[in-house]
N, C-alpha and C positions, 0 to 999 in steps of 0.2 A: 661564712668564712670557715675554711677547714683548719683545724688545729694540727699540731705536729702528729698527735696520736691518731687522728682521722686519716691523715695522709699516709702514715706508716701502715695502718690496717687496710686501707683501700689499696695501697700498692701490693701488699701481700695477697689480698683478695683477687685482684685482677691478674697478678703474676702467676699465682698458683693455678688459676682457672686456664690461663693461656697454656701453661706447661702441661696441664692435664690433657688438653686438646692435642697438643703436639706430640705427646707421648702415645696416646691410645689411638688416635686416628690412623697413624701409619701402622700400628699393630693390626687394626681392623682391616686395613688394605691388604697386608701380607696374608692374613688368615683367609680373606676372601679370595685372593689370587691363588693361594694354595689349593683352595677348595674347587674353584671354577676353571683353572688353567686347561684341564683336560677337555672341558666342553668347548672352551675357546679355540683350542687347537683343532678338535674334531669339526667344528663348524666353521673353521677358516676365518675367524674374526681378524680383520686388519688391524695393525699396530696402532694406527692413529685413532681408530675407534675405541681400542682398549684404553688408550691414554685418556681420551675424552670421558670414557665411562668411569674411570676412577677419579677424575676431576669432579664429575657430577656426584659420584659415590661419596666423595669427601663432604660435599655440601649437604646432600640429602641425608646421610646417616649422621653426620655432625650435628645437624639441626634437631634430629630426633633425640639424640643423646645429650643435648646441651643442658638440660635440667639435672640429669644424673651426674654428669661431669662437674657441674656447678656445685651440687650437694656434696660430692666426695671431696672436691677441692676445699670447700669451707670447712668440712670436718678436719681435714688433713692439717691446714695451716693453724686453725683455731686450736687444736689439740696441741700443737707445738707451742703456742703461746701459753696455754694452760700448763703444760709441763715445765715451761721455763718460769713459771709464776708470774708472768708478765700481766695476765689478766687480774691476778690478786692485787699487783702493784697499782694497776689502773683504777680499780674499784676501791682500793683503800685510800686513794688520794682524794676521794670525794665525789668521783664520777659516778652517776647513777647507772643502772644497767640499761635503762632506756637510751641514755646519752651514748653508752658504749656501743649500742646497736647501730648508731646513726651512720658510720662508714659502710656497715654491712648493707643497709638500706640503699645507701647511694650506689654501692657496687651493684646490688641486685637491680636497681633501676636502670643503670647503664647496660647491663646484660639483657634486661627485659626489652629495652629499646632495640638493641641489636637483634634479639630474637624475633621481635615483631616485624622488623623490615625484611629479615631473612625469610621468615615463613610466609609472609604476605606477597614478596615480590621476587626474591632471589631464588629460593628453593623451587617454586613452580617451573621456572625454566630448566633447572637441574633435573627436576623429575621427568621431564620429557625425555631427555637423552638417557637418563638412568634406566627407565622402564622400557623404552624402545630397544636398547641394547640387550636387556635382560630377556625379553620375549623373542628377540631375533636370534640371539646366540646361546643363551644360557637355559632358556626354557622353550626351545625351538619345537614346534608342533603342539604346544599347549595353548589353549584358548586364553585370550586376554580380554574377553568380553562375554556377555550373555548372548547365546546364539539360538535359543529355542523360545517359541511362544512369545514374540516381540510385538507389543502393542504401542502405538504412538498416536497422540492427538496433535495434529498439525496446527489447527486453529479451532476456532469455535464451531466450525461445521464439518471439517475433514478428519477422518480417521483411517489409519492403516494397520494392517496386521500381516505378519508372516509367521508361519509355523517354525521355520528354521532359517538361519542366514549364515552364509560362508563368506567371511570378510576377504579372504584371499582371492576368491574368484568373483566377489561382489555379486553373489547370486542368492536370491531368496526363494523359498518354496512355499507354496499355497498362499499367494499373495491376495489380500483383499483391500480395496480402497472404498470407503463409504462417505457420501456427502449428504448432509441433512439441511433442510430449509430453515427459515426463521421460526417455523412452528415446531420445530424439532422432529419433523417427519421425514423419512427417507426420500431423497431426490433421486440419486442413482447409486448403484453398486457395481464396482468392477471387481472381477475375480480372474485369477490366472494361476496355472500350475506353477509357473516360474516367473521371476522378474529378475532381469539381469542388467547392469549398467554397462552400456557400450561406450567405452572411452572415446573411441575414434569419431562417433557421431554425436557425442554428448547427449545421448538419449537413452531411454529404458526400452528393453525389449521383453514384451510379454508373450508367453507361449500358452496356447489353449485359452485364449483371451475370451472373456464374456462380459457384456455390459447390460445391466437391467435398469432401465429407466422407468420410474413410476410417474404415471400421468393420471392423477385422480384414482379411479377404480381400475384402470388398466395399466399394463406393463408392456414395455417394448424390450424385446430381447435381441441383442447384437452379439454375434460371435465370430471369431477369426481364429485361424490356426496359429498365426503370429501377427503381432502389431508392435511397431516401433512408435513410441510417444514420449511425451515429456511430463514431468510432474514438478510441483513446486516444493520439492524436498531433496535433500542430498542423501544418497543411499547410505553414506557413512555415518549419517545421524540416526539411522534406524536403531543402532545399538552402540553407543559410545564405548571406548575401551574402559575397563574396570577402574583404571587409575585416573580417568580424565579429570576428576575434581582436584587431584593433586597438581595438575598442570596449569591450573587457572590462578591468576593473581587475585588480589582482593576484589577488584571491581568486576573482572571476568567471572568469577565465582558466583557473585550474587545474581548476575544476569543469567548465567547458566542454570542455576537452581530455579529461578523463576520459569525459565523456558521448560525445564524438566517437569515441573509442577504442572504447568499448563498441558504438557503432553501426557501426563499421567504415568510418568516413569515408575516402575515398580520398585526400584532401588534408590528412591529419592532420599531415604534415611542415610544412606552411605554418603552421599554428597553434603547433606546438611551436617553430619557428623564431622566431616572434614572441616567445614566452616567454622563450627563451634570450637573444635580443638585447636584451631589456629589462634582464636581470640583468647582461649584460656591458657595457651602455652606460656606467655610472659607472666601470667599470675603465678604459675608454679615456681618461678624464680624466687619470688618473695616468700612463698610458703616454705620451700625447701631450704632456703637460706636461713629462716627463723628456726626450723627444726634443727638444722646443722649446728648453729650457734648455741642453741639451748642444750643440745646434747654434749657438745665438745668444749664448752667454756668452763666446765667444772673438772678439776684434776681428779682422776680416778686411779685405782690401783692398777687396772690393766693398762693404763696409759693410752697411747694413740691407737694401739692394736684393738683394744675393746671399742673405742669409739668408731674406728673404721668398720669393724665387724657389724656394729649396730647399724652404721650408716648403709652398709650393703644390704642388710636384712630390710631396712626401711625402703630402700630403692626398689628391691624385688617386689615388696608388697605393693608399692605404688604402681609399678608396671603391670602387676597382676590385676589390680583393681581397674586400671585404665583399659587393659585388654578385654576383661570380662564384660564391663559395661559397654565397651565399643562393639563387641560381637552381639550382645543383647539388642543393641540399637540397630544393627545391620540385619539381623537374622529373625528377631521376634517382633518387631514393631515397637520396641521400647523407645521412649522419647529421647532423641539424640541430645536435646538440651540437658535432660536429667543425667544421661550417661556421661556427660562432661562435668556437670555441677557436682554430683555425689562424691566422686574421688576427691575433688578439690575441697569440698566442704568437710569431708572426713579428715583429711590431712590438714586442713586449716584449723579444725578443732584440736587435733593432736599438737599442732604448732603452739597454739594458745595455751594448752595445758602444760607442755614442756617449758614454755617461756616462763610461766607463773612459777613452776618449781625451780627453774634456774635463778630467778630473782631472789629467792629465799636464801 
């Protein structure tokens, strides 16, 4: 059962957080529009696609900044409580600091549940439209995927390779297809100068085709100038777009990662990092809430300004840690799990330390 004080603090918690979102997301939209409107006009982006882009932008960016907005909103309204000596009155009435934290934890739980469902099911759909518009109109001509030295394992026996791939033309260069038998010995190898997907015929066209079939100690060579054939893979799966993991929901992402592991994808850490960050995001709501309350519940000479300045500093440090370890996981083979755990452990320890000081 919630007491009057619990309801009062919880109401302020949720109201300030909602107000922070309503204030800063429109500002973010206006800043982005001012920056990108020239590219939208030059590339003749339709109005309806622009509107949908900013709907997706609101969901996509809002979800990324949820923890920061939550952190700053808790500091803001808790500092006001402290400046009005309301916290002193609550604690002087015999309420323990742990009991005082209860409505904050309830509020953090509500926001964490919202963040979980958004990041697992709603944001992936928004990410599709957001990124497609970005690469179609705002980053026109820039590659949205790896296009060189692409290797894929289709199943336990089939392997393919292309030295380069043009997604727009659905054309791959220096194509190789290898099949191995149950003894892990080469069964046959197909090579071609080019492989192109022919949409009209739903087939692949190989130029300078050559097939080498191994039969014991002998090999049979077959070659043709051009061959139309079919393969058990989608040419679009050769190299998924760089943001593909962001577009998968909770269940799709697990299946996708397993599939990419089987294929031997070189950028598997990027996909795994997305998965772990999604699971860790709701946890940050609790860590940042505790840090914010611990910092702002004590009345200081600088008042709310000093608390907000400290909060912004902590927010930037948190983002810095998150980005640094994220880049390490994507580029240097650093464990994606550790890349997510370390920033949360560091700030969890900071939250515990500040909480102990605040209790004094």
